[in-house]
All heavy atoms as TSV, in Angstrom:
chain	resi	resn	atom	element	x	y	z
A	1	MET	N	N	21.293	-1.957	5.549
A	1	MET	CA	C	20.410	-2.918	4.932
A	1	MET	C	C	19.306	-3.395	5.936
A	1	MET	O	O	18.221	-3.735	5.509
A	1	MET	CB	C	21.205	-4.092	4.434
A	1	MET	CG	C	20.791	-4.679	3.196
A	1	MET	SD	S	20.494	-3.439	1.947
A	1	MET	CE	C	19.772	-4.469	0.699
A	2	ARG	N	N	19.612	-3.379	7.190
A	2	ARG	CA	C	18.640	-3.800	8.168
A	2	ARG	C	C	17.434	-2.840	8.188
A	2	ARG	O	O	16.339	-3.269	8.463
A	2	ARG	CB	C	19.336	-3.917	9.497
A	2	ARG	CG	C	18.561	-4.693	10.522
A	2	ARG	CD	C	19.353	-5.002	11.823
A	2	ARG	NE	N	20.023	-3.776	12.216
A	2	ARG	CZ	C	20.740	-3.741	13.303
A	2	ARG	NH1	N	20.833	-4.805	14.097
A	2	ARG	NH2	N	21.460	-2.638	13.672
A	3	GLU	N	N	17.792	-1.601	7.911
A	3	GLU	CA	C	16.688	-0.563	7.909
A	3	GLU	C	C	15.597	-0.856	6.852
A	3	GLU	O	O	14.412	-0.757	7.039
A	3	GLU	CB	C	17.164	0.827	7.634
A	3	GLU	CG	C	18.154	1.352	8.722
A	3	GLU	CD	C	19.565	0.938	8.425
A	3	GLU	OE1	O	19.913	0.464	7.336
A	3	GLU	OE2	O	20.337	1.149	9.373
A	4	LEU	N	N	16.088	-1.403	5.729
A	4	LEU	CA	C	15.255	-1.805	4.616
A	4	LEU	C	C	14.216	-2.885	5.128
A	4	LEU	O	O	13.019	-2.817	4.790
A	4	LEU	CB	C	15.987	-2.285	3.450
A	4	LEU	CG	C	15.225	-2.500	2.171
A	4	LEU	CD1	C	14.527	-1.289	1.683
A	4	LEU	CD2	C	16.158	-3.085	1.103
A	5	LEU	N	N	14.659	-3.860	5.890
A	5	LEU	CA	C	13.848	-4.863	6.392
A	5	LEU	C	C	12.755	-4.281	7.374
A	5	LEU	O	O	11.543	-4.566	7.284
A	5	LEU	CB	C	14.627	-5.948	7.150
A	5	LEU	CG	C	13.820	-7.028	7.795
A	5	LEU	CD1	C	13.172	-7.937	6.698
A	5	LEU	CD2	C	14.742	-7.948	8.581
A	6	VAL	N	N	13.205	-3.408	8.213
A	6	VAL	CA	C	12.257	-2.748	9.169
A	6	VAL	C	C	11.231	-1.915	8.376
A	6	VAL	O	O	10.095	-1.978	8.631
A	6	VAL	CB	C	13.013	-1.920	10.232
A	6	VAL	CG1	C	12.087	-1.054	11.075
A	6	VAL	CG2	C	13.905	-2.822	11.080
A	7	TYR	N	N	11.720	-1.099	7.478
A	7	TYR	CA	C	10.807	-0.352	6.658
A	7	TYR	C	C	9.841	-1.128	5.941
A	7	TYR	O	O	8.657	-0.804	5.807
A	7	TYR	CB	C	11.536	0.661	5.718
A	7	TYR	CG	C	12.297	1.745	6.396
A	7	TYR	CD1	C	13.609	2.044	5.933
A	7	TYR	CD2	C	11.781	2.461	7.400
A	7	TYR	CE1	C	14.247	3.104	6.477
A	7	TYR	CE2	C	12.522	3.473	7.966
A	7	TYR	CZ	C	13.750	3.844	7.532
A	7	TYR	OH	O	14.431	4.868	8.020
A	8	SER	N	N	10.271	-2.251	5.380
A	8	SER	CA	C	9.375	-3.125	4.580
A	8	SER	C	C	8.354	-3.719	5.470
A	8	SER	O	O	7.122	-3.773	5.100
A	8	SER	CB	C	10.157	-4.261	3.989
A	8	SER	OG	O	11.125	-3.711	3.012
A	9	ILE	N	N	8.638	-4.225	6.641
A	9	ILE	CA	C	7.682	-4.833	7.517
A	9	ILE	C	C	6.638	-3.767	8.007
A	9	ILE	O	O	5.471	-4.018	7.953
A	9	ILE	CB	C	8.344	-5.565	8.681
A	9	ILE	CG1	C	9.184	-6.707	8.219
A	9	ILE	CG2	C	7.342	-5.940	9.796
A	9	ILE	CD1	C	9.998	-7.396	9.291
A	10	SER	N	N	7.143	-2.669	8.379
A	10	SER	CA	C	6.171	-1.597	8.857
A	10	SER	C	C	5.364	-1.076	7.731
A	10	SER	O	O	4.177	-0.786	7.868
A	10	SER	CB	C	6.924	-0.504	9.597
A	10	SER	OG	O	7.815	0.147	8.644
A	11	GLY	N	N	5.962	-0.981	6.546
A	11	GLY	CA	C	5.172	-0.566	5.363
A	11	GLY	C	C	4.120	-1.476	5.003
A	11	GLY	O	O	2.932	-1.072	4.706
A	12	LEU	N	N	4.415	-2.764	4.993
A	12	LEU	CA	C	3.328	-3.740	4.682
A	12	LEU	C	C	2.243	-3.805	5.667
A	12	LEU	O	O	1.059	-3.872	5.365
A	12	LEU	CB	C	3.927	-5.163	4.465
A	12	LEU	CG	C	4.848	-5.362	3.276
A	12	LEU	CD1	C	5.476	-6.740	3.346
A	12	LEU	CD2	C	4.005	-5.265	1.997
A	13	ALA	N	N	2.614	-3.639	6.929
A	13	ALA	CA	C	1.622	-3.589	8.049
A	13	ALA	C	C	0.718	-2.364	7.883
A	13	ALA	O	O	-0.528	-2.465	8.061
A	13	ALA	CB	C	2.317	-3.577	9.392
A	14	SER	N	N	1.329	-1.272	7.540
A	14	SER	CA	C	0.491	-0.035	7.326
A	14	SER	C	C	-0.481	-0.139	6.156
A	14	SER	O	O	-1.588	0.343	6.181
A	14	SER	CB	C	1.345	1.233	7.246
A	14	SER	OG	O	2.077	1.214	6.058
A	15	LEU	N	N	0.035	-0.741	5.091
A	15	LEU	CA	C	-0.885	-0.997	3.914
A	15	LEU	C	C	-2.024	-1.853	4.284
A	15	LEU	O	O	-3.095	-1.644	3.844
A	15	LEU	CB	C	-0.064	-1.546	2.756
A	15	LEU	CG	C	0.961	-0.636	2.103
A	15	LEU	CD1	C	1.708	-1.333	0.989
A	15	LEU	CD2	C	0.364	0.681	1.613
A	16	PHE	N	N	-1.809	-2.872	5.053
A	16	PHE	CA	C	-2.852	-3.764	5.528
A	16	PHE	C	C	-3.883	-3.027	6.380
A	16	PHE	O	O	-5.108	-3.086	6.176
A	16	PHE	CB	C	-2.286	-4.934	6.317
A	16	PHE	CG	C	-3.348	-5.778	6.854
A	16	PHE	CD1	C	-3.965	-6.759	6.117
A	16	PHE	CD2	C	-3.700	-5.660	8.221
A	16	PHE	CE1	C	-4.953	-7.587	6.618
A	16	PHE	CE2	C	-4.687	-6.517	8.763
A	16	PHE	CZ	C	-5.317	-7.466	7.965
A	17	ILE	N	N	-3.390	-2.112	7.245
A	17	ILE	CA	C	-4.255	-1.267	8.087
A	17	ILE	C	C	-5.127	-0.328	7.280
A	17	ILE	O	O	-6.231	-0.088	7.492
A	17	ILE	CB	C	-3.431	-0.613	9.127
A	17	ILE	CG1	C	-2.900	-1.625	10.173
A	17	ILE	CG2	C	-4.274	0.503	9.862
A	17	ILE	CD1	C	-1.919	-1.036	11.118
A	18	PHE	N	N	-4.411	0.258	6.193
A	18	PHE	CA	C	-5.182	1.202	5.297
A	18	PHE	C	C	-6.307	0.430	4.658
A	18	PHE	O	O	-7.440	0.925	4.509
A	18	PHE	CB	C	-4.304	1.783	4.267
A	18	PHE	CG	C	-3.555	3.009	4.697
A	18	PHE	CD1	C	-2.130	3.062	4.641
A	18	PHE	CD2	C	-4.218	4.174	5.062
A	18	PHE	CE1	C	-1.464	4.228	5.042
A	18	PHE	CE2	C	-3.571	5.288	5.445
A	18	PHE	CZ	C	-2.124	5.299	5.426
A	19	ALA	N	N	-6.013	-0.790	4.105
A	19	ALA	CA	C	-6.997	-1.588	3.426
A	19	ALA	C	C	-8.220	-1.937	4.356
A	19	ALA	O	O	-9.390	-1.815	4.027
A	19	ALA	CB	C	-6.390	-2.830	2.820
A	20	TYR	N	N	-7.824	-2.310	5.580
A	20	TYR	CA	C	-8.833	-2.699	6.549
A	20	TYR	C	C	-9.668	-1.451	6.942
A	20	TYR	O	O	-10.905	-1.582	7.125
A	20	TYR	CB	C	-8.223	-3.372	7.748
A	20	TYR	CG	C	-9.205	-3.928	8.694
A	20	TYR	CD1	C	-9.935	-5.019	8.370
A	20	TYR	CD2	C	-9.434	-3.333	10.044
A	20	TYR	CE1	C	-10.854	-5.541	9.194
A	20	TYR	CE2	C	-10.333	-3.863	10.861
A	20	TYR	CZ	C	-11.044	-4.977	10.492
A	20	TYR	OH	O	-11.979	-5.520	11.366
A	21	THR	N	N	-9.056	-0.328	7.066
A	21	THR	CA	C	-9.767	0.934	7.427
A	21	THR	C	C	-10.844	1.221	6.348
A	21	THR	O	O	-11.940	1.601	6.682
A	21	THR	CB	C	-8.763	2.006	7.592
A	21	THR	OG1	O	-7.907	1.683	8.638
A	21	THR	CG2	C	-9.499	3.346	7.997
A	22	VAL	N	N	-10.404	1.140	5.108
A	22	VAL	CA	C	-11.369	1.464	4.005
A	22	VAL	C	C	-12.538	0.406	3.977
A	22	VAL	O	O	-13.670	0.730	3.915
A	22	VAL	CB	C	-10.635	1.375	2.649
A	22	VAL	CG1	C	-11.656	1.464	1.496
A	22	VAL	CG2	C	-9.636	2.484	2.500
A	23	HIS	N	N	-12.184	-0.839	4.289
A	23	HIS	CA	C	-13.189	-1.824	4.418
A	23	HIS	C	C	-14.231	-1.563	5.549
A	23	HIS	O	O	-15.445	-1.655	5.382
A	23	HIS	CB	C	-12.642	-3.203	4.611
A	23	HIS	CG	C	-13.568	-4.265	5.026
A	23	HIS	ND1	N	-14.513	-4.793	4.203
A	23	HIS	CD2	C	-13.779	-4.846	6.217
A	23	HIS	CE1	C	-15.239	-5.666	4.872
A	23	HIS	NE2	N	-14.809	-5.762	6.092
A	24	MET	N	N	-13.709	-1.104	6.693
A	24	MET	CA	C	-14.569	-0.767	7.794
A	24	MET	C	C	-15.440	0.480	7.560
A	24	MET	O	O	-16.556	0.544	8.027
A	24	MET	CB	C	-13.757	-0.562	9.024
A	24	MET	CG	C	-13.011	-1.813	9.588
A	24	MET	SD	S	-14.205	-3.218	9.737
A	24	MET	CE	C	-15.138	-2.600	11.134
A	25	PHE	N	N	-14.896	1.445	6.769
A	25	PHE	CA	C	-15.677	2.676	6.538
A	25	PHE	C	C	-16.741	2.413	5.523
A	25	PHE	O	O	-17.842	2.906	5.636
A	25	PHE	CB	C	-14.777	3.810	6.059
A	25	PHE	CG	C	-14.186	4.597	7.181
A	25	PHE	CD1	C	-12.830	4.673	7.325
A	25	PHE	CD2	C	-14.956	5.231	8.134
A	25	PHE	CE1	C	-12.244	5.401	8.364
A	25	PHE	CE2	C	-14.438	5.959	9.162
A	25	PHE	CZ	C	-13.126	6.026	9.211
A	26	VAL	N	N	-16.465	1.718	4.397
A	26	VAL	CA	C	-17.382	1.654	3.334
A	26	VAL	C	C	-18.004	0.281	3.172
A	26	VAL	O	O	-18.924	0.072	2.294
A	26	VAL	CB	C	-16.802	2.083	2.016
A	26	VAL	CG1	C	-16.349	3.553	2.079
A	26	VAL	CG2	C	-15.622	1.215	1.560
A	27	GLY	N	N	-17.533	-0.808	3.905
A	27	GLY	CA	C	-18.099	-2.082	3.740
A	27	GLY	C	C	-19.576	-2.161	4.008
A	27	GLY	O	O	-20.007	-1.654	5.090
A	28	GLY	N	N	-20.341	-2.645	3.222
A	28	GLY	CA	C	-21.748	-2.682	3.411
A	28	GLY	C	C	-22.550	-1.512	2.861
A	28	GLY	O	O	-23.767	-1.587	2.695
A	29	LEU	N	N	-21.868	-0.392	2.708
A	29	LEU	CA	C	-22.545	0.822	2.176
A	29	LEU	C	C	-22.502	0.908	0.677
A	29	LEU	O	O	-23.427	1.451	0.097
A	29	LEU	CB	C	-21.836	2.102	2.736
A	29	LEU	CG	C	-21.873	2.247	4.257
A	29	LEU	CD1	C	-21.068	3.451	4.721
A	29	LEU	CD2	C	-23.267	2.354	4.770
A	30	VAL	N	N	-21.439	0.333	0.102
A	30	VAL	CA	C	-21.323	0.286	-1.375
A	30	VAL	C	C	-21.200	-1.107	-1.839
A	30	VAL	O	O	-21.002	-2.068	-1.072
A	30	VAL	CB	C	-20.153	1.147	-1.879
A	30	VAL	CG1	C	-20.326	2.620	-1.472
A	30	VAL	CG2	C	-18.868	0.619	-1.234
A	31	SER	N	N	-21.223	-1.262	-3.169
A	31	SER	CA	C	-21.064	-2.644	-3.735
A	31	SER	C	C	-19.622	-3.189	-3.482
A	31	SER	O	O	-18.759	-2.377	-3.204
A	31	SER	CB	C	-21.410	-2.656	-5.180
A	31	SER	OG	O	-20.456	-1.957	-5.913
A	32	GLU	N	N	-19.474	-4.465	-3.604
A	32	GLU	CA	C	-18.200	-5.018	-3.325
A	32	GLU	C	C	-17.175	-4.595	-4.410
A	32	GLU	O	O	-15.924	-4.388	-3.998
A	32	GLU	CB	C	-18.294	-6.556	-3.399
A	32	GLU	CG	C	-17.044	-7.296	-3.012
A	32	GLU	CD	C	-17.161	-8.770	-2.969
A	32	GLU	OE1	O	-18.376	-9.272	-3.012
A	32	GLU	OE2	O	-16.101	-9.488	-2.898
A	33	LYS	N	N	-17.580	-4.394	-5.570
A	33	LYS	CA	C	-16.671	-3.904	-6.649
A	33	LYS	C	C	-16.167	-2.528	-6.313
A	33	LYS	O	O	-15.004	-2.201	-6.483
A	33	LYS	CB	C	-17.369	-3.934	-8.041
A	33	LYS	CG	C	-16.459	-3.638	-9.162
A	33	LYS	CD	C	-17.189	-3.745	-10.421
A	33	LYS	CE	C	-16.282	-3.404	-11.588
A	33	LYS	NZ	N	-16.907	-3.594	-12.838
A	34	VAL	N	N	-17.075	-1.607	-5.878
A	34	VAL	CA	C	-16.570	-0.228	-5.547
A	34	VAL	C	C	-15.689	-0.323	-4.354
A	34	VAL	O	O	-14.670	0.470	-4.279
A	34	VAL	CB	C	-17.831	0.616	-5.234
A	34	VAL	CG1	C	-17.394	1.993	-4.667
A	34	VAL	CG2	C	-18.687	0.809	-6.506
A	35	GLU	N	N	-15.985	-1.123	-3.352
A	35	GLU	CA	C	-15.165	-1.242	-2.168
A	35	GLU	C	C	-13.738	-1.756	-2.579
A	35	GLU	O	O	-12.737	-1.186	-2.058
A	35	GLU	CB	C	-15.759	-2.234	-1.190
A	35	GLU	CG	C	-14.906	-2.437	0.065
A	35	GLU	CD	C	-15.487	-3.449	1.059
A	35	GLU	OE1	O	-16.672	-3.876	0.825
A	35	GLU	OE2	O	-14.825	-3.784	1.938
A	36	ILE	N	N	-13.617	-2.697	-3.430
A	36	ILE	CA	C	-12.320	-3.141	-3.845
A	36	ILE	C	C	-11.540	-2.079	-4.632
A	36	ILE	O	O	-10.321	-1.976	-4.473
A	36	ILE	CB	C	-12.497	-4.495	-4.659
A	36	ILE	CG1	C	-12.936	-5.632	-3.753
A	36	ILE	CG2	C	-11.159	-4.884	-5.315
A	36	ILE	CD1	C	-13.337	-6.888	-4.482
A	37	THR	N	N	-12.309	-1.382	-5.478
A	37	THR	CA	C	-11.655	-0.263	-6.266
A	37	THR	C	C	-11.138	0.779	-5.249
A	37	THR	O	O	-10.020	1.276	-5.387
A	37	THR	CB	C	-12.688	0.390	-7.193
A	37	THR	OG1	O	-13.157	-0.641	-8.063
A	37	THR	CG2	C	-12.044	1.501	-7.995
A	38	LEU	N	N	-11.898	1.142	-4.216
A	38	LEU	CA	C	-11.405	2.148	-3.277
A	38	LEU	C	C	-10.226	1.620	-2.534
A	38	LEU	O	O	-9.191	2.399	-2.230
A	38	LEU	CB	C	-12.562	2.463	-2.246
A	38	LEU	CG	C	-13.658	3.388	-2.785
A	38	LEU	CD1	C	-14.790	3.469	-1.813
A	38	LEU	CD2	C	-13.139	4.707	-3.260
A	39	ILE	N	N	-10.219	0.411	-2.097
A	39	ILE	CA	C	-9.058	-0.253	-1.390
A	39	ILE	C	C	-7.823	-0.162	-2.284
A	39	ILE	O	O	-6.723	0.163	-1.791
A	39	ILE	CB	C	-9.338	-1.693	-0.920
A	39	ILE	CG1	C	-10.363	-1.647	0.182
A	39	ILE	CG2	C	-8.119	-2.373	-0.531
A	39	ILE	CD1	C	-10.970	-3.016	0.592
A	40	VAL	N	N	-7.935	-0.564	-3.530
A	40	VAL	CA	C	-6.850	-0.506	-4.449
A	40	VAL	C	C	-6.264	0.914	-4.605
A	40	VAL	O	O	-5.000	1.109	-4.545
A	40	VAL	CB	C	-7.255	-1.083	-5.834
A	40	VAL	CG1	C	-6.162	-0.814	-6.836
A	40	VAL	CG2	C	-7.431	-2.579	-5.723
A	41	ILE	N	N	-7.131	1.914	-4.748
A	41	ILE	CA	C	-6.747	3.296	-4.848
A	41	ILE	C	C	-6.016	3.737	-3.597
A	41	ILE	O	O	-4.880	4.346	-3.693
A	41	ILE	CB	C	-7.904	4.238	-5.191
A	41	ILE	CG1	C	-8.389	3.931	-6.572
A	41	ILE	CG2	C	-7.533	5.682	-5.001
A	41	ILE	CD1	C	-9.746	4.565	-6.851
A	42	VAL	N	N	-6.570	3.510	-2.466
A	42	VAL	CA	C	-5.910	4.022	-1.237
A	42	VAL	C	C	-4.633	3.288	-0.898
A	42	VAL	O	O	-3.599	3.949	-0.563
A	42	VAL	CB	C	-6.930	3.777	-0.032
A	42	VAL	CG1	C	-6.209	3.957	1.345
A	42	VAL	CG2	C	-8.095	4.713	-0.144
A	43	VAL	N	N	-4.564	1.998	-1.208
A	43	VAL	CA	C	-3.311	1.288	-0.952
A	43	VAL	C	C	-2.205	1.689	-1.928
A	43	VAL	O	O	-1.044	1.835	-1.576
A	43	VAL	CB	C	-3.572	-0.239	-0.954
A	43	VAL	CG1	C	-2.263	-1.043	-0.999
A	43	VAL	CG2	C	-4.427	-0.657	0.251
A	44	THR	N	N	-2.563	1.956	-3.207
A	44	THR	CA	C	-1.683	2.357	-4.192
A	44	THR	C	C	-1.036	3.722	-3.825
A	44	THR	O	O	0.199	3.980	-3.869
A	44	THR	CB	C	-2.356	2.471	-5.577
A	44	THR	OG1	O	-2.803	1.135	-5.903
A	44	THR	CG2	C	-1.279	2.876	-6.643
A	45	VAL	N	N	-1.920	4.663	-3.395
A	45	VAL	CA	C	-1.445	5.990	-3.030
A	45	VAL	C	C	-0.527	5.914	-1.825
A	45	VAL	O	O	0.554	6.540	-1.736
A	45	VAL	CB	C	-2.600	6.950	-2.757
A	45	VAL	CG1	C	-2.154	8.282	-2.101
A	45	VAL	CG2	C	-3.359	7.242	-4.030
A	46	ALA	N	N	-0.895	5.137	-0.787
A	46	ALA	CA	C	-0.145	4.961	0.402
A	46	ALA	C	C	1.211	4.277	0.143
A	46	ALA	O	O	2.153	4.660	0.621
A	46	ALA	CB	C	-0.887	4.154	1.449
A	47	ALA	N	N	1.184	3.263	-0.776
A	47	ALA	CA	C	2.478	2.665	-1.129
A	47	ALA	C	C	3.365	3.559	-1.913
A	47	ALA	O	O	4.601	3.621	-1.694
A	47	ALA	CB	C	2.159	1.435	-2.047
A	48	ALA	N	N	2.855	4.483	-2.706
A	48	ALA	CA	C	3.704	5.381	-3.407
A	48	ALA	C	C	4.326	6.422	-2.490
A	48	ALA	O	O	5.515	6.744	-2.593
A	48	ALA	CB	C	2.835	6.210	-4.505
A	49	ILE	N	N	3.550	6.861	-1.480
A	49	ILE	CA	C	4.088	7.772	-0.413
A	49	ILE	C	C	5.139	7.061	0.359
A	49	ILE	O	O	6.172	7.632	0.675
A	49	ILE	CB	C	2.943	8.278	0.439
A	49	ILE	CG1	C	2.097	9.249	-0.440
A	49	ILE	CG2	C	3.514	9.082	1.634
A	49	ILE	CD1	C	0.734	9.623	0.264
A	50	GLU	N	N	4.913	5.839	0.779
A	50	GLU	CA	C	5.886	5.116	1.562
A	50	GLU	C	C	7.142	4.795	0.746
A	50	GLU	O	O	8.307	4.926	1.315
A	50	GLU	CB	C	5.300	3.765	2.001
A	50	GLU	CG	C	4.220	3.899	3.083
A	50	GLU	CD	C	3.660	2.616	3.486
A	50	GLU	OE1	O	4.096	1.500	3.099
A	50	GLU	OE2	O	2.581	2.626	4.285
A	51	ILE	N	N	7.098	4.557	-0.457
A	51	ILE	CA	C	8.271	4.365	-1.354
A	51	ILE	C	C	9.032	5.630	-1.366
A	51	ILE	O	O	10.305	5.670	-1.314
A	51	ILE	CB	C	7.888	3.855	-2.709
A	51	ILE	CG1	C	7.373	2.367	-2.601
A	51	ILE	CG2	C	9.051	3.971	-3.685
A	51	ILE	CD1	C	6.774	1.828	-3.922
A	52	TYR	N	N	8.419	6.786	-1.561
A	52	TYR	CA	C	9.064	8.070	-1.601
A	52	TYR	C	C	9.759	8.285	-0.257
A	52	TYR	O	O	10.924	8.750	-0.256
A	52	TYR	CB	C	8.028	9.198	-1.869
A	52	TYR	CG	C	8.666	10.616	-1.778
A	52	TYR	CD1	C	9.458	11.086	-2.734
A	52	TYR	CD2	C	8.384	11.332	-0.600
A	52	TYR	CE1	C	10.044	12.328	-2.616
A	52	TYR	CE2	C	8.956	12.564	-0.511
A	52	TYR	CZ	C	9.809	13.063	-1.443
A	52	TYR	OH	O	10.345	14.353	-1.313
A	53	LEU	N	N	9.080	8.054	0.818
A	53	LEU	CA	C	9.735	8.307	2.164
A	53	LEU	C	C	10.872	7.344	2.378
A	53	LEU	O	O	11.917	7.785	2.941
A	53	LEU	CB	C	8.694	8.140	3.257
A	53	LEU	CG	C	7.597	9.191	3.344
A	53	LEU	CD1	C	6.491	8.823	4.323
A	53	LEU	CD2	C	8.150	10.568	3.594
A	54	LEU	N	N	10.848	6.110	1.941
A	54	LEU	CA	C	11.875	5.163	2.051
A	54	LEU	C	C	13.064	5.601	1.238
A	54	LEU	O	O	14.221	5.613	1.693
A	54	LEU	CB	C	11.388	3.759	1.626
A	54	LEU	CG	C	12.525	2.730	1.554
A	54	LEU	CD1	C	13.081	2.469	2.904
A	54	LEU	CD2	C	11.979	1.439	0.946
A	55	ARG	N	N	12.831	6.074	-0.001
A	55	ARG	CA	C	13.863	6.499	-0.912
A	55	ARG	C	C	14.542	7.742	-0.310
A	55	ARG	O	O	15.792	7.790	-0.315
A	55	ARG	CB	C	13.240	6.795	-2.259
A	55	ARG	CG	C	14.350	7.162	-3.302
A	55	ARG	CD	C	13.663	7.493	-4.599
A	55	ARG	NE	N	12.863	8.777	-4.412
A	55	ARG	CZ	C	13.063	9.816	-5.200
A	55	ARG	NH1	N	13.913	9.716	-6.163
A	55	ARG	NH2	N	12.365	10.911	-4.955
A	56	ASP	N	N	13.770	8.620	0.273
A	56	ASP	CA	C	14.308	9.811	0.839
A	56	ASP	C	C	15.217	9.445	2.072
A	56	ASP	O	O	16.264	10.028	2.279
A	56	ASP	CB	C	13.277	10.781	1.242
A	56	ASP	CG	C	13.758	12.096	1.779
A	56	ASP	OD1	O	14.644	12.690	1.060
A	56	ASP	OD2	O	13.269	12.587	2.809
A	57	ALA	N	N	14.714	8.573	2.889
A	57	ALA	CA	C	15.469	8.143	4.100
A	57	ALA	C	C	16.753	7.422	3.713
A	57	ALA	O	O	17.826	7.679	4.294
A	57	ALA	CB	C	14.615	7.230	4.958
A	58	MET	N	N	16.720	6.559	2.733
A	58	MET	CA	C	17.961	5.870	2.317
A	58	MET	C	C	18.933	6.848	1.683
A	58	MET	O	O	20.126	6.665	1.777
A	58	MET	CB	C	17.563	4.712	1.382
A	58	MET	CG	C	16.695	3.682	2.049
A	58	MET	SD	S	17.489	2.910	3.477
A	58	MET	CE	C	18.168	1.484	2.742
A	59	ARG	N	N	18.423	7.775	0.887
A	59	ARG	CA	C	19.263	8.769	0.226
A	59	ARG	C	C	19.904	9.663	1.231
A	59	ARG	O	O	21.137	9.966	1.123
A	59	ARG	CB	C	18.508	9.596	-0.771
A	59	ARG	CG	C	19.516	10.214	-1.795
A	59	ARG	CD	C	18.870	11.102	-2.804
A	59	ARG	NE	N	17.645	10.768	-3.398
A	59	ARG	CZ	C	16.765	11.683	-3.817
A	59	ARG	NH1	N	17.080	12.960	-3.692
A	59	ARG	NH2	N	15.650	11.390	-4.367
A	60	GLY	N	N	19.173	10.055	2.264
A	60	GLY	CA	C	19.684	10.939	3.326
A	60	GLY	C	C	20.759	10.213	4.137
A	60	GLY	O	O	21.723	10.766	4.596
A	61	ARG	N	N	20.587	8.900	4.286
A	61	ARG	CA	C	21.537	8.104	5.076
A	61	ARG	C	C	22.860	7.979	4.345
A	61	ARG	O	O	23.850	7.959	5.010
A	61	ARG	CB	C	20.874	6.681	5.305
A	61	ARG	CG	C	21.660	5.860	6.283
A	61	ARG	CD	C	20.770	4.739	6.743
A	61	ARG	NE	N	21.393	3.909	7.586
A	61	ARG	CZ	C	21.705	4.097	8.862
A	61	ARG	NH1	N	21.255	5.220	9.449
A	61	ARG	NH2	N	22.361	3.236	9.621
A	62	ASN	N	N	22.760	7.941	3.018
A	62	ASN	CA	C	23.996	7.843	2.196
A	62	ASN	C	C	24.742	9.137	2.088
A	62	ASN	O	O	25.940	9.140	1.784
A	62	ASN	CB	C	23.709	7.309	0.815
A	62	ASN	CG	C	23.232	5.869	0.824
A	62	ASN	OD1	O	23.540	5.164	1.699
A	62	ASN	ND2	N	22.409	5.513	-0.222
A	63	ARG	N	N	24.068	10.245	2.368
A	63	ARG	CA	C	24.779	11.528	2.330
A	63	ARG	C	C	25.731	11.782	3.486
A	63	ARG	O	O	26.664	12.539	3.331
A	63	ARG	CB	C	23.745	12.708	2.252
A	63	ARG	CG	C	23.091	12.838	0.948
A	63	ARG	CD	C	22.195	14.072	0.968
A	63	ARG	NE	N	21.020	13.779	0.160
A	63	ARG	CZ	C	19.867	14.171	0.443
A	63	ARG	NH1	N	19.621	14.946	1.444
A	63	ARG	NH2	N	18.804	13.840	-0.339
A	64	ARG	N	N	25.471	11.168	4.583
A	64	ARG	CA	C	26.262	11.408	5.759
A	64	ARG	C	C	27.617	10.852	5.745
A	64	ARG	O	O	28.049	9.965	5.155
A	64	ARG	CB	C	25.511	10.868	7.027
A	64	ARG	CG	C	24.229	11.608	7.278
A	64	ARG	CD	C	23.562	11.049	8.422
A	64	ARG	NE	N	22.173	11.497	8.448
A	64	ARG	CZ	C	21.290	11.080	9.294
A	64	ARG	NH1	N	21.618	10.233	10.245
A	64	ARG	NH2	N	20.126	11.560	9.202
């Protein structure tokens, strides 16, 4: 269960970094609405991948 806490903290930190990276790349180049849309898309895709990896890690841990 402690792994879940570690994965959650690192996952949230990485989602924040993804959002900030998108902001730094496109901030000021596109409208605010487009920037927010891009941030939502990138964070959603990253969260889906992180959930898949977490599920795989927890399932692999239970197999042993």
